[in-house]
C-alpha positions as CSV (number, residue, x, y, z in Angstrom):
1,M,-13.3,12.1,-5.5
2,I,-10.0,12.1,-3.6
3,T,-8.9,15.4,-2.2
4,Y,-5.1,15.2,-2.6
5,P,-2.8,16.7,-0.1
6,A,-1.5,20.1,-1.1
7,D,2.2,18.9,-1.1
8,A,1.5,15.6,-2.9
9,G,3.4,16.9,-6.0
10,D,4.5,14.0,-8.2
11,A,2.9,11.4,-6.0
12,I,-0.5,12.4,-7.5
13,E,0.8,11.5,-11.0
14,T,2.6,8.3,-10.0
15,T,0.7,6.7,-7.1
16,R,-2.8,5.3,-7.4
17,C,-4.9,4.3,-4.5
18,L,-8.1,2.4,-5.1
19,S,-10.4,0.0,-3.4
20,V,-10.5,-3.5,-4.9
21,T,-14.1,-2.8,-5.9
22,A,-13.2,0.5,-7.7
23,A,-10.3,-1.3,-9.4
24,E,-12.6,-4.0,-10.7
25,A,-15.1,-1.4,-11.8
26,S,-12.4,0.3,-13.8
27,D,-11.3,-3.0,-15.4
28,I,-8.0,-3.0,-13.5
29,S,-7.0,-6.6,-12.9
30,I,-5.0,-6.8,-9.7
31,N,-4.1,-10.4,-10.4
32,E,-2.7,-9.5,-13.8
33,M,-0.8,-6.6,-12.3
34,R,0.7,-8.9,-9.7
35,E,2.1,-11.0,-12.5
36,E,4.2,-8.0,-13.5
37,F,4.9,-7.0,-9.9
38,K,6.2,-10.2,-8.4
39,A,5.9,-10.9,-4.7
40,A,8.5,-9.2,-2.5
41,Y,8.7,-12.3,-0.4
42,K,6.7,-15.5,-0.4
43,V,7.4,-18.6,1.8
44,G,8.7,-21.3,-0.4
45,D,8.9,-19.2,-3.5
46,A,12.5,-18.9,-4.8
47,D,11.1,-16.7,-7.7
48,C,10.1,-13.9,-5.4
49,V,12.1,-10.6,-5.5
50,F,13.7,-10.9,-2.1
51,P,13.9,-14.6,-1.4
52,E,16.5,-14.2,1.4
53,S,14.9,-11.2,3.1
54,E,11.8,-12.4,4.9
55,S,12.5,-10.4,8.1
56,E,13.4,-7.2,6.2
57,V,10.3,-7.4,4.1
58,A,8.1,-8.0,7.2
59,E,9.8,-5.1,9.0
60,G,9.3,-2.7,6.0
61,W,5.7,-3.7,5.7
62,T,5.0,-3.3,9.4
63,E,6.8,0.1,9.5
64,F,4.7,1.4,6.6
65,Q,1.4,0.2,8.1
66,E,2.3,1.9,11.4
67,M,3.2,5.1,9.6
68,L,-0.2,4.9,7.8
69,Y,-2.1,4.3,11.0
70,A,-0.3,7.3,12.6
71,E,-1.2,9.5,9.7
72,I,-4.8,8.5,9.7
73,R,-5.0,9.1,13.5
74,S,-3.1,12.4,13.4
75,E,-5.4,13.8,10.7
76,G,-8.5,12.4,12.4
77,L,-9.5,11.0,9.0
78,I,-11.3,7.8,10.1
79,D,-11.5,5.6,13.1
80,L,-9.7,2.3,12.2
81,N,-9.1,1.3,15.8
82,G,-10.0,-2.4,16.1
83,R,-10.5,-2.9,12.4
84,S,-8.6,-4.8,9.7
85,V,-7.8,-3.7,6.2
86,T,-6.5,-6.0,3.5
87,S,-4.0,-4.3,1.2
88,V,-2.1,-5.1,-2.0
89,V,0.7,-2.7,-2.7
90,L,2.6,-2.5,-5.9
91,F,6.1,-0.9,-5.8
92,E,8.4,0.6,-8.4
93,P,12.0,-0.8,-8.3
94,D,13.1,2.2,-6.1
95,G,10.5,1.4,-3.5
96,H,8.0,4.1,-4.5
97,I,4.4,3.1,-4.2
98,A,2.8,2.7,-7.7
99,Y,-0.5,1.3,-6.7
100,Y,-2.2,0.7,-3.3
101,F,-5.4,-1.4,-3.4
102,H,-7.4,-1.9,-0.2
103,S,-10.6,-3.7,0.9
104,R,-12.8,-3.9,3.9
105,L,-13.6,-0.1,4.0
106,G,-16.7,1.8,3.0
107,E,-16.5,4.3,0.1
108,S,-15.9,7.4,2.3
109,E,-13.5,5.6,4.6
110,G,-11.6,4.4,1.5
111,L,-11.2,7.9,0.2
112,A,-9.9,9.1,3.6
113,F,-7.6,6.0,3.7
114,C,-6.3,6.9,0.2
115,K,-5.7,10.5,1.3
116,A,-3.3,9.2,4.0
117,V,-1.6,6.8,1.6
118,L,-1.0,9.6,-0.9
119,T,0.3,11.9,1.8
120,L,2.9,9.3,2.8
121,A,3.7,8.3,-0.8
122,V,5.2,11.8,-1.4
123,D,8.4,10.8,0.5
124,Y,8.0,7.1,1.4
125,R,10.2,4.4,-0.2
126,F,10.1,0.8,0.8
127,P,13.4,0.0,2.5
128,L,14.4,-2.7,0.0
129,T,14.9,-1.9,-3.6
130,S,15.3,-4.1,-6.6
131,G,16.0,-4.0,-10.4
132,T,12.3,-4.9,-10.9
133,T,8.9,-4.0,-9.7
134,F,7.5,-5.9,-6.8
135,S,4.4,-6.3,-4.6
136,Q,3.5,-6.9,-1.0
137,C,0.1,-7.8,0.4
138,G,-1.5,-8.5,3.7
139,T,-4.2,-7.9,6.2
140,T,-3.4,-5.3,8.9
141,Y,-5.2,-5.1,12.2
142,F,-5.2,-1.4,13.2
143,G,-5.3,-1.0,17.0
144,E,-3.5,0.3,20.0
145,K,-0.4,-1.5,21.1
């Protein structure tokens, strides 16, 4: 059970954070959802949402992952130093996180990870917006710079 941050407000109702395993167990098909939430940017894919914005998408993704790592560290939730987490994030057109799927974490680590995601989701918006939903995925190595 996720303990939501006290100030999460509407984010609780509009953001979902699950492990890939929990999504599959709940009959949520990430692949089907990604058909609706087209890729923000994909090399060689003119049908992606931001085909001319490779660097902006990369910067936005990196910024959020750094914010997430800082939140996890400041709250002492889990030790991710030296670990990698694979994420699939589905965004609303305004950049609000609709779904955050993760893998490579144990169950209790995943719950703590989701707590950090939901805390950030209260105010966070991806820096690019669109007239349609979009997605971004990747594997992030969490470690000291």
